[in-house]
C-alpha positions as CSV (number, residue, x, y, z in Angstrom):
1,X,-59.8,-92.7,119.1
2,X,-60.0,-94.6,115.8
3,X,-61.8,-97.5,117.6
4,X,-64.4,-95.1,118.9
5,X,-65.0,-93.5,115.5
6,X,-65.2,-96.9,113.9
7,X,-67.8,-98.2,116.3
8,X,-69.9,-95.2,115.4
9,X,-69.4,-95.7,111.7
10,X,-67.0,-92.9,111.3
11,X,-64.1,-94.9,109.8
12,X,-60.9,-93.0,109.3
13,X,-57.8,-93.8,107.3
14,X,-55.7,-91.7,109.5
15,X,-56.2,-89.5,112.6
16,X,-56.6,-86.4,110.6
17,X,-58.9,-87.4,107.8
18,X,-62.4,-88.8,108.0
19,X,-63.0,-91.2,105.1
20,X,-66.8,-91.5,105.5
21,X,-69.2,-89.2,103.7
22,X,-72.4,-87.8,105.3
23,X,-73.0,-85.9,102.0
24,X,-72.1,-86.3,98.3
25,X,-68.5,-85.5,97.6
26,X,-69.0,-82.4,95.4
27,X,-69.1,-79.9,98.3
28,X,-67.5,-76.6,98.9
29,X,-64.4,-77.5,100.9
30,X,-63.9,-79.2,104.2
31,X,-64.0,-78.4,107.9
32,X,-61.6,-80.0,110.5
33,X,-62.9,-81.2,113.8
34,X,-60.3,-80.6,116.6
35,X,-59.8,-82.2,120.0
36,X,-59.9,-79.2,122.4
37,X,-57.9,-81.3,125.0
38,X,-54.9,-81.6,122.7
39,X,-55.5,-79.1,120.0
40,X,-55.0,-81.9,117.4
41,X,-57.3,-82.7,114.5
42,X,-59.7,-85.6,114.8
43,X,-61.2,-85.7,111.4
44,X,-61.9,-83.7,108.2
45,X,-65.5,-83.4,107.0
46,X,-66.9,-82.4,103.7
47,X,-68.9,-79.2,103.7
48,X,-72.2,-79.1,101.9
49,X,-73.0,-76.8,99.0
50,X,-76.3,-74.9,98.5
51,X,-77.2,-77.5,95.9
52,X,-76.7,-80.3,98.4
53,X,-78.8,-78.3,100.9
54,X,-81.5,-78.1,98.3
55,X,-81.4,-81.9,97.7
56,X,-81.7,-82.7,101.4
57,X,-84.4,-80.1,102.0
58,X,-86.5,-81.3,99.0
59,X,-86.4,-84.9,100.4
60,X,-87.4,-83.7,103.9
61,X,-90.3,-81.6,102.6
62,X,-91.5,-84.6,100.4
63,X,-91.4,-87.0,103.4
64,X,-93.1,-84.5,105.7
65,X,-96.2,-84.4,103.4
66,X,-96.7,-88.1,104.0
67,X,-95.4,-88.1,107.6
68,X,-98.1,-85.6,108.7
69,X,-100.8,-88.1,107.7
70,X,-99.2,-91.0,109.6
71,X,-101.0,-91.4,112.9
72,X,-99.2,-89.7,115.8
73,X,-99.0,-92.8,118.0
74,X,-97.3,-94.6,115.1
75,X,-94.9,-91.7,114.8
76,X,-94.3,-92.3,118.5
77,X,-93.3,-95.9,117.9
78,X,-90.6,-94.9,115.5
79,X,-89.2,-92.3,118.0
80,X,-89.3,-95.1,120.6
81,X,-87.0,-97.1,118.3
82,X,-84.7,-94.1,118.0
83,X,-84.5,-93.9,121.8
84,X,-83.5,-97.5,122.0
85,X,-80.9,-97.1,119.3
86,X,-79.4,-94.1,121.1
87,X,-79.4,-96.2,124.3
88,X,-77.4,-98.9,122.6
89,X,-74.7,-96.3,121.6
90,X,-75.0,-94.1,124.6
91,X,-71.5,-94.6,126.1
92,X,-69.8,-94.3,122.7
93,X,-71.7,-91.2,121.8
94,X,-70.9,-89.7,125.2
95,X,-67.2,-90.4,124.7
96,X,-67.4,-88.7,121.3
97,X,-69.0,-85.6,123.0
98,X,-66.0,-85.6,125.4
99,X,-63.5,-86.0,122.6
100,X,-64.9,-83.3,120.3
101,X,-66.1,-80.6,122.7
102,X,-64.2,-81.4,125.9
103,X,-67.0,-82.3,128.3
104,X,-66.0,-84.6,131.2
105,X,-67.2,-88.2,130.7
106,X,-70.2,-87.9,133.0
107,X,-71.4,-84.8,131.2
108,X,-70.9,-86.3,127.8
109,X,-72.9,-89.4,128.6
110,X,-75.4,-87.2,130.4
111,X,-76.0,-85.2,127.2
112,X,-76.8,-88.4,125.3
113,X,-79.1,-89.5,128.1
114,X,-81.0,-86.2,127.6
115,X,-81.6,-87.2,124.0
116,X,-82.8,-90.6,125.2
117,X,-85.1,-89.0,127.8
118,X,-86.6,-86.7,125.3
119,X,-87.3,-89.6,123.0
120,X,-89.2,-91.3,125.9
121,X,-91.0,-88.1,126.7
122,X,-92.0,-87.8,123.0
123,X,-93.4,-91.3,122.8
124,X,-95.9,-90.4,125.6
125,X,-96.6,-87.1,123.9
126,X,-97.6,-88.8,120.7
127,X,-100.9,-89.7,122.4
128,X,-101.4,-86.3,124.1
129,X,-101.5,-83.7,121.4
130,X,-104.7,-82.3,123.0
131,X,-106.9,-79.5,121.8
132,X,-109.7,-77.8,123.6
133,X,-113.5,-77.7,123.2
134,X,-115.3,-74.5,123.9
135,X,-119.0,-73.6,124.4
136,X,-120.4,-71.6,121.5
137,X,-122.6,-68.6,122.1
138,X,-124.7,-69.8,119.1
139,X,-127.4,-72.5,119.5
140,X,-126.6,-75.8,117.7
141,X,-123.0,-75.0,117.2
142,X,-119.9,-76.8,118.5
143,X,-116.5,-75.1,118.8
144,X,-113.1,-76.8,119.3
145,X,-109.5,-76.2,118.5
146,X,-107.1,-78.8,117.1
147,X,-103.4,-78.8,116.2
148,X,-101.9,-79.7,112.8
149,X,-98.2,-80.3,111.8
150,X,-96.4,-77.1,111.0
151,X,-94.2,-78.5,108.2
152,X,-90.5,-78.9,107.9
153,X,-88.4,-77.3,110.8
154,X,-84.9,-76.0,110.6
155,X,-82.7,-76.6,113.6
156,X,-79.4,-74.8,114.2
157,X,-77.4,-76.0,117.1
158,X,-74.3,-74.7,119.0
159,X,-71.2,-76.7,120.0
160,X,-71.8,-76.9,123.7
161,X,-74.8,-79.2,123.4
162,X,-74.1,-80.9,120.1
163,X,-76.6,-83.8,120.6
164,X,-79.2,-82.9,123.2
165,X,-80.6,-79.7,121.8
166,X,-81.1,-81.3,118.4
167,X,-83.0,-84.1,120.1
168,X,-85.2,-81.6,122.1
169,X,-86.3,-80.1,118.8
170,X,-86.3,-83.1,116.5
171,X,-88.0,-85.7,118.6
172,X,-90.9,-83.5,119.5
173,X,-91.2,-82.0,116.0
174,X,-91.3,-85.5,114.6
175,X,-94.1,-86.5,117.0
176,X,-96.0,-83.4,115.9
177,X,-95.8,-84.5,112.2
178,X,-92.8,-82.4,111.1
179,X,-89.6,-83.2,109.2
180,X,-86.4,-81.6,110.4
181,X,-83.3,-80.3,108.7
182,X,-80.3,-79.8,111.0
183,X,-77.4,-77.5,110.7
184,X,-74.9,-78.3,113.5
185,X,-72.0,-76.2,114.7
186,X,-68.9,-76.5,112.6
187,X,-67.0,-77.0,116.0
188,X,-68.9,-80.2,116.6
189,X,-69.7,-82.0,113.3
190,X,-68.7,-85.5,114.3
191,X,-71.3,-85.9,117.0
192,X,-73.9,-84.6,114.6
193,X,-72.9,-87.1,112.0
194,X,-72.9,-90.0,114.4
195,X,-76.2,-89.1,116.0
196,X,-77.8,-88.5,112.6
197,X,-76.6,-91.8,111.3
198,X,-78.1,-93.7,114.3
199,X,-81.5,-92.1,113.9
200,X,-81.5,-92.2,110.1
201,X,-80.9,-95.9,110.3
202,X,-84.1,-96.3,112.3
203,X,-86.0,-94.1,109.9
204,X,-84.7,-96.0,106.9
205,X,-85.8,-99.4,108.4
206,X,-89.3,-98.0,108.8
207,X,-89.5,-96.5,105.3
208,X,-88.9,-92.9,106.3
209,X,-85.4,-92.2,105.1
210,X,-84.7,-88.5,104.8
211,X,-87.3,-87.3,107.2
212,X,-84.4,-86.0,109.3
213,X,-81.8,-84.1,107.2
214,X,-78.3,-83.2,108.2
215,X,-76.4,-80.4,106.4
216,X,-72.9,-79.5,107.6
217,X,-72.2,-76.2,106.0
218,X,-71.0,-72.6,106.5
219,X,-73.2,-69.8,107.7
220,X,-72.6,-68.0,104.4
221,X,-73.8,-70.9,102.2
222,X,-76.1,-73.2,104.2
223,X,-77.0,-70.9,107.1
224,X,-78.2,-68.0,105.0
225,X,-80.1,-70.3,102.6
226,X,-81.8,-72.0,105.5
227,X,-83.0,-69.0,107.4
228,X,-84.3,-67.4,104.1
229,X,-86.1,-70.6,103.0
230,X,-89.9,-70.2,102.9
231,X,-90.3,-74.0,103.1
232,X,-89.2,-73.7,106.8
233,X,-92.1,-72.2,108.7
234,X,-90.0,-72.5,111.9
235,X,-86.3,-72.1,112.5
236,X,-85.1,-73.1,116.0
237,X,-81.6,-71.6,116.6
238,X,-79.3,-71.9,119.6
239,X,-76.3,-69.6,119.9
240,X,-75.2,-66.1,120.7
241,X,-77.5,-63.0,121.0
242,X,-75.8,-61.5,118.0
243,X,-76.7,-64.6,115.9
244,X,-80.2,-64.7,117.3
245,X,-80.9,-61.0,116.4
246,X,-79.8,-61.7,112.8
247,X,-81.7,-65.0,112.5
248,X,-84.8,-63.5,114.1
249,X,-84.8,-60.5,111.8
250,X,-84.3,-62.5,108.6
251,X,-86.9,-65.1,109.4
252,X,-89.4,-62.4,110.5
253,X,-89.0,-60.6,107.2
254,X,-90.6,-63.6,105.5
255,X,-93.1,-63.9,108.3
256,X,-91.7,-67.1,109.5
257,X,-91.4,-68.2,113.2
258,X,-88.3,-68.5,115.3
259,X,-87.6,-70.4,118.5
260,X,-84.5,-68.7,119.9
261,X,-82.3,-70.0,122.8
262,X,-79.6,-67.4,123.2
263,X,-77.4,-65.8,125.9
264,X,-77.5,-66.4,129.7
265,X,-76.0,-64.4,132.5
266,X,-77.3,-66.5,135.3
267,X,-77.1,-65.6,139.0
268,X,-77.4,-67.4,142.3
269,X,-78.4,-65.6,145.5
270,X,-77.3,-67.0,148.8
271,X,-79.3,-65.6,151.7
272,X,-78.1,-65.4,155.2
273,X,-80.2,-68.4,156.3
274,X,-79.1,-70.7,153.5
275,X,-77.7,-74.2,153.8
276,X,-74.2,-73.2,152.9
277,X,-72.9,-76.7,152.2
278,X,-75.7,-77.2,149.7
279,X,-75.1,-73.8,148.2
280,X,-71.4,-74.6,147.7
281,X,-72.1,-77.7,145.8
282,X,-74.7,-76.0,143.6
283,X,-72.4,-73.1,142.8
284,X,-69.4,-75.3,142.0
285,X,-71.3,-77.3,139.4
286,X,-73.2,-74.3,138.0
287,X,-70.0,-72.2,137.5
288,X,-67.4,-74.9,136.6
289,X,-69.4,-77.6,134.9
290,X,-68.7,-77.8,131.1
291,X,-65.8,-75.3,131.8
292,X,-68.4,-72.6,132.0
293,X,-69.7,-73.2,128.5
294,X,-73.4,-73.8,129.2
295,X,-76.0,-71.2,128.5
296,X,-77.2,-71.9,132.1
297,X,-73.7,-71.6,133.7
298,X,-73.6,-69.6,136.9
299,X,-71.8,-66.3,136.1
300,X,-72.9,-64.1,139.0
301,X,-73.0,-64.8,142.7
302,X,-74.8,-62.6,145.3
303,X,-73.9,-63.3,148.9
304,X,-75.6,-61.8,151.9
305,X,-73.2,-59.6,153.8
306,X,-73.6,-61.6,157.0
307,X,-72.2,-64.8,155.4
308,X,-70.1,-63.3,152.5
309,X,-66.6,-63.4,154.0
310,X,-66.7,-66.9,155.4
311,X,-68.5,-68.3,152.4
312,X,-66.1,-66.7,149.9
313,X,-63.2,-68.2,151.8
314,X,-64.7,-71.7,151.6
315,X,-65.5,-71.2,147.9
316,X,-61.9,-70.1,147.1
317,X,-60.6,-73.3,148.8
318,X,-63.1,-75.4,146.9
319,X,-62.0,-73.9,143.6
320,X,-58.4,-74.8,144.4
321,X,-59.5,-78.5,144.5
322,X,-61.0,-78.6,141.1
323,X,-59.2,-81.2,139.0
324,X,-58.5,-79.8,135.5
325,X,-57.4,-82.1,132.7
326,X,-58.3,-84.7,130.1
327,X,-62.1,-84.9,130.2
328,X,-62.0,-88.6,129.5
329,X,-59.7,-89.3,132.5
330,X,-61.3,-90.5,135.7
331,X,-61.6,-87.9,138.4
332,X,-61.4,-84.8,136.1
333,X,-63.9,-82.2,137.0
334,X,-63.2,-79.6,134.4
335,X,-62.0,-80.0,130.8
336,X,-60.9,-77.5,128.2
337,X,-62.6,-74.6,126.5
338,X,-63.7,-75.3,123.0
339,X,-60.9,-73.5,121.1
340,X,-58.2,-70.8,121.2
341,X,-60.8,-68.1,120.6
342,X,-62.6,-69.0,123.8
343,X,-59.3,-68.9,125.7
344,X,-58.7,-65.4,124.3
345,X,-62.2,-64.2,125.4
346,X,-61.5,-65.6,128.9
347,X,-58.2,-63.7,129.2
348,X,-59.8,-60.5,127.9
349,X,-62.7,-60.7,130.3
350,X,-60.4,-61.2,133.3
351,X,-58.2,-58.3,132.2
352,X,-61.3,-56.1,131.7
353,X,-62.8,-57.0,135.1
354,X,-59.6,-56.0,136.9
355,X,-59.4,-52.8,134.9
356,X,-63.0,-52.0,136.0
357,X,-62.0,-52.5,139.7
358,X,-62.6,-56.2,140.2
359,X,-60.2,-58.4,142.3
360,X,-59.2,-61.9,141.2
361,X,-59.7,-64.1,144.2
362,X,-58.4,-67.2,142.5
363,X,-57.7,-68.5,139.0
364,X,-57.5,-66.0,136.2
365,X,-54.8,-67.6,134.1
366,X,-54.4,-70.1,131.3
367,X,-53.2,-73.5,132.3
368,X,-49.7,-74.3,131.0
369,X,-50.3,-77.5,129.0
370,X,-51.4,-78.5,125.5
371,X,-55.0,-77.8,124.6
372,X,-57.3,-75.0,125.6
373,X,-57.3,-75.1,129.4
374,X,-57.9,-72.2,131.8
375,X,-58.3,-71.9,135.6
376,X,-61.8,-71.6,137.1
377,X,-61.9,-68.0,138.3
378,X,-63.6,-66.1,141.1
379,X,-63.6,-62.3,140.8
380,X,-64.8,-60.0,143.6
381,X,-66.9,-57.4,141.7
382,X,-69.5,-54.7,141.9
383,X,-72.9,-55.0,140.2
384,X,-72.3,-51.7,138.5
385,X,-69.3,-53.0,136.5
386,X,-70.3,-53.3,132.8
387,X,-68.3,-56.6,132.5
388,X,-70.7,-58.2,135.0
389,X,-73.6,-57.6,132.6
390,X,-71.7,-59.3,129.8
391,X,-71.8,-63.1,129.2
392,X,-68.3,-64.6,128.8
393,X,-68.5,-68.3,127.8
394,X,-65.9,-69.4,130.2
395,X,-65.6,-70.4,133.9
396,X,-65.6,-66.9,135.4
397,X,-67.8,-66.2,138.4
398,X,-68.3,-62.6,139.7
399,X,-68.9,-62.5,143.5
400,X,-70.9,-59.6,145.0
401,X,-72.5,-58.7,148.3
402,X,-76.1,-57.6,149.1
403,X,-77.9,-56.3,152.2
404,X,-81.5,-57.3,151.6
405,X,-83.3,-59.7,149.3
406,X,-85.0,-57.0,147.2
407,X,-81.6,-55.5,146.4
408,X,-80.2,-58.8,145.4
409,X,-83.2,-59.6,143.1
410,X,-82.9,-56.1,141.5
411,X,-79.2,-56.7,140.7
412,X,-79.9,-60.2,139.5
413,X,-82.6,-58.9,137.0
414,X,-80.5,-55.8,136.0
415,X,-78.9,-57.5,133.0
416,X,-80.0,-57.9,129.4
417,X,-80.3,-61.7,129.7
418,X,-83.0,-63.7,131.4
419,X,-82.4,-67.4,131.3
420,X,-81.8,-69.2,134.6
421,X,-81.7,-68.1,138.2
422,X,-81.5,-69.6,141.7
423,X,-81.8,-68.7,145.4
424,X,-80.5,-70.7,148.3
425,X,-82.6,-70.0,151.4
426,X,-84.4,-71.8,154.2
427,X,-87.0,-69.0,154.4
428,X,-90.4,-69.8,152.9
429,X,-91.0,-66.1,152.5
430,X,-87.8,-65.4,150.7
431,X,-88.3,-68.4,148.3
432,X,-91.8,-67.3,147.5
433,X,-90.7,-63.7,147.0
434,X,-88.0,-64.9,144.6
435,X,-90.6,-66.9,142.6
436,X,-93.3,-64.2,142.6
437,X,-94.0,-61.6,139.9
438,X,-91.7,-59.1,141.7
439,X,-88.9,-61.8,141.9
440,X,-86.7,-63.4,139.2
441,X,-87.5,-62.3,135.7
442,X,-85.9,-65.4,134.2
443,X,-87.5,-68.2,132.3
444,X,-86.1,-70.6,134.9
445,X,-86.2,-69.9,138.6
446,X,-84.9,-72.5,141.2
447,X,-84.8,-72.7,145.0
448,X,-82.0,-74.6,146.7
449,X,-80.6,-76.0,143.4
450,X,-78.2,-74.3,141.0
451,X,-78.8,-72.6,137.7
452,X,-77.6,-75.5,135.5
453,X,-79.0,-78.9,134.8
454,X,-82.6,-78.5,133.6
455,X,-84.8,-81.6,133.4
456,X,-86.4,-82.4,130.1
457,X,-90.0,-82.5,131.6
458,X,-90.0,-78.7,132.0
459,X,-90.1,-76.1,129.3
460,X,-86.5,-74.7,128.8
461,X,-85.8,-71.1,127.8
462,X,-85.7,-67.6,128.9
463,X,-86.7,-64.0,128.5
464,X,-85.2,-60.7,127.2
465,X,-82.1,-61.3,125.2
466,X,-82.3,-65.0,125.8
467,X,-84.9,-65.0,123.1
468,X,-88.2,-66.0,124.6
469,X,-88.2,-69.5,123.1
470,X,-89.2,-72.7,124.9
471,X,-88.0,-76.2,124.1
472,X,-88.2,-79.7,125.6
473,X,-91.0,-80.4,128.0
474,X,-94.4,-79.1,129.2
475,X,-96.4,-77.7,126.2
476,X,-93.4,-76.7,124.2
477,X,-94.8,-79.1,121.5
478,X,-97.2,-76.3,120.4
479,X,-94.3,-74.4,118.8
480,X,-94.0,-77.1,116.2
481,X,-97.7,-77.2,115.3
482,X,-100.3,-74.8,113.9
483,X,-103.5,-74.1,115.8
484,X,-106.9,-74.4,114.1
485,X,-110.2,-73.2,115.6
486,X,-113.1,-75.2,114.3
487,X,-116.9,-74.3,114.5
488,X,-119.5,-76.8,113.4
489,X,-123.2,-75.8,112.8
490,X,-125.5,-78.8,113.2
491,X,-128.7,-76.7,113.1
492,X,-131.0,-75.4,110.3
493,X,-130.4,-71.7,111.1
494,X,-127.4,-69.5,110.5
495,X,-127.0,-67.2,113.6
496,X,-124.1,-64.9,113.5
497,X,-121.7,-64.2,116.4
498,X,-122.3,-61.2,118.7
499,X,-126.1,-61.4,117.8
500,X,-125.3,-59.7,114.5
501,X,-128.2,-59.5,112.1
502,X,-127.6,-59.4,108.3
503,X,-131.0,-60.2,106.8
504,X,-132.2,-59.2,103.3
């Protein structure tokens, strides 16, 4: 572990105390980063004070004023260098993700690869910040719209994607001419420090030190200050619905913008004509990947009554083969939950589901070993059970039957969340119905793939209590810019719109 931290510049004098300093030493206490696989401390990190936040914010705002005038393709060149720097450290950063949040090795490296991919995407985007030209109703007039940098952006990230979600926001925001101040989860501070250092080194070499700011602080001190700060025209926040409601309300009170990525209660529908082998693989990764701690995790499964019994039998057998253990060990498919609180939530959800009439088909218990391990769990349920409408951040999958597709789509949509959804079917009509306006009400709708594992080229986000935000690909860049409509009169007259006359 010490070798890994040392290679990433996180030198430690002993396994429980990190000797480096991301911030000045006069903070407001410390936070300990724990290894969820063992429950043991990895490092102790200095927390930032409000005064330190102010220093970092002032630097970012100052740099942004100059950065917005730097040509976008040249901004793209610096982001390209960041992508290369992340490539050089990909495996070590991926291992740190596994160490600090418990993702298996493939998922840890995959998360860093997402950051690299969004850097590549952003480089191309730097030459594609297009506006539109429109025909004016007035003679000798030209109309067009253009996009300007929004300013400095606040980014608040959750523990489950401690690197990639920051990159989704920051790389694109930087291309758009914005600075970024990052408040990471206190459950995953080390990966934030390591990622920030790599990117800050690139910025410093190019004369832009401080354009990206990192503030590791409490919600009470740093979080409250950030969301109330009028210098942040946009706050992008990833986390719980409860957090999103609060952040959205506070930022709206000052007429700022929010980009919210909140809860998911994602469903897969398996129709009677589906490729069942394909569906099994999609469901397993969707429900068990990251130990059920993705916002896109599959939490509800609707099986057509004609295939339900035999499919469930196969799924139970497959769950019994999931290798649980050290996420950094070869062959492990499921690592630990993030902490003891997550284990407690898992146990409470299983108990509540059985109290409401659900039947545990497999799993349902904590694994008897050090760390925060639980069994991947299948529960036969009814769509009317209130627990089914609730998101538990753990590997619990509720299994339900349906008779016709309209019924399944109704049950899928009948939850407060609206992030990701999938159907497995070989029917063209069923697939198109699922994707139509009367089909899935989620921001992401897939056919013959699972709910988890979005590509960076598509806009990521959802509806309803998921928050309505969009990050990553497509035209998500527009969230980080302000639109300006321009009209130029190159004639000698001054006609008014709508043929209005205002003559003396």
